[in-house]
N, C-alpha and C positions, 0 to 999 in steps of 0.2 A: 524641587527647585521652583516650579511654577507657583506653588503656594506662597513661598517666600517673596517672590517678585510681586504677586498680587497684594500681599500684606504690606510690602513697602510702598506700593502704589497708593493704597488706602491711607497709609501714614502720611505720605507726601501730600495727598489731597487735604487731609485734616490740618497739616501744618500750614498749607496755603490758606485755608479758611481762617486759622488763628492769626495769620499774618495780615488778614484783611482782604485777601483775594478769594472771590467765590468762583464756582465753576460755571456761573451763568454768563452769557454773552453780554457785552456792553451795549446799551441802547439808551435813548433819551428816557424811556419809561423807567428803566432800572436805575438811572441816575437819580430820579426823583423818589423812587420807592426804596432805594438802598437804605440799609440801617444807619441810623445816626451814630456817630462816635463821639466819645468824650476823651479829653486828655487827662491822664493820670500821671503821677510822678512817684518814682521809686528812689528813695534815698539810700545810699550805701557808700562804703569807702571805695576809693579808686582801685585799690588792690582787689577788692571783691568783684568789681565789674570785670577786671582783667582775668580773675580766676574763672569767672563764668565763661569768658571767651575761650580760655584754655580748655575748659570742660567741653564746650561745643566743638572745639577742634578734635578732642579725643573721641567724641561722639561720631564725628565725620570719619575719623580713621577706622573706627570699629564698624561703621556702616558703609565703608568704601565711598565716602562723599555723597551718599544718597540724599542727605538733607542740607548740603552746604549752602545752597542758594535760598533756602526758606527758613531754616532754624536759626534765628537770631536771639540775642538776649531778650529782646522785646517778647518774642514768641515764647521763650522759656518762662518768663514771668507770668504771661497770660495762662500758660499751661499749669503752672504751680497754683495760680489763683483758681482756675476751674477745678482742679483736683481738690483744693480746699473746700470749695463750695459743695462738691459731691460728699466729702467727708462730713461736713456739718449738717447736711441734709439728713444723713443717716444717724448722727449722734449729736443732737442739739441739746446740750446741757449748759444753759446760759451762765450760771455762776462759775462753773469750772472753766468754761471758755474765757470768760472775762478775766478771771484770776491768771490764767496762763498767758493771755495776751498782754496784760499789764506787766507781768514779770518779764516777758520777752522784750517788751518795749524798754523797760528800765535797763535790762541787761545789755541790749544792743546800742541804745541811743543816749543813755545817761552819761554825762561827763564824769570822768573818773579823775580824781586828783592824782598827779604823778608824785611819787615819793622822791625824796632828795637824791637817793642813789639809783633810782630807776632810770634805765635808758629805754625809751619807747620811741619807735619811729613815729614821726609826726604824721598823723593820719589826715589825709585829705578826703573830705567828703564831697560826693558828687550827687547830682540829681539827674536821673534818666527819665525823660518825658516820653510817654508812649500813648498810642491811640488804642482805645478799647471800645467795643460795641457798647452803646448806652445801656441796653438791657442787661448786659453782663455786669456793668458797673452798678446798676440799680440793685441787683441781687445782693451785692456786698453792702451797699448802703442800707438796705432793709435789714439785713442780718445784723449790722452794727447797731442800728436803731433798736431792734428787738433785744439785743444783749444789754443795751443801756437801760431799757425799760425794766428788764428783769434784774439788773444789777446796778442799783443807784450808785453814782460816782464813777461809773465806767464811761469814758469818752474816748473815741478813736476815730480818725478819718480813714477813708478808703486808702489814701496814699500811705498812711502809717501801716495799715494792715498789709498792703502789698510789699512794703519795705521789710516788714517782719518775716513774711513768707520767703522773700528773697534771702534774707540773712540766715534763716533756718536751713535753707538749701545749701548755702555756702558753708555753713558749719559742718554739714554732712560731707561735703567735698573735702574739707580740711581733715576729717576723720579718715580719709582714704577710701571712701565708698564710691568712687567714680564709676566703676564697672557696674555695681549694683544699681546706681542711680540711672545709668544709661539704659540698662535693661528695664527698669521700672518705667522710664519715659516711653520707650518703644512699646512696652506692653500696654501702657495707659493709652497711647495713641491708637493702638489696635482695637481697644474697647469702643472707640468712637465709630467703627464701621457701621 
């Protein structure tokens, strides 16, 4: 039981760092030396942001509210992004990545004409603004630049990349993989110790 509590403490600390709170004490020196942040925007449907909130509520039930005060949709998106950066560092194949991202962008964000007999709930799109450490954002910008150099015709912003990562996650939730995703997130946070 002690090992579980220690592990949850480490996870809580990492979530706090992802949320922008460090373990260092506040001081004037730290105020000026603290990392710079940038604002990024994630585009998604209103129902998908609600779905993310429900997922986080499920996470809190399964972890007995261990993360209720630190694990927000913002933190979830940053965690998905950090995980993506780790994956591409291990498997960087620019042409394949460019093709996949372009397909996902079209699939998630291209307007689809509604047929005459089709009933489709009118989708409301939202933009979630969140803060991210500048160095973390730069890693994504450099990655996108490298892919565009290797694959002419590829162009994507960091905001679009984050939106695609969010939508990929939502699709997995829709497939009924909540418990699997929750376990993956907890395991992923454990790796940061």
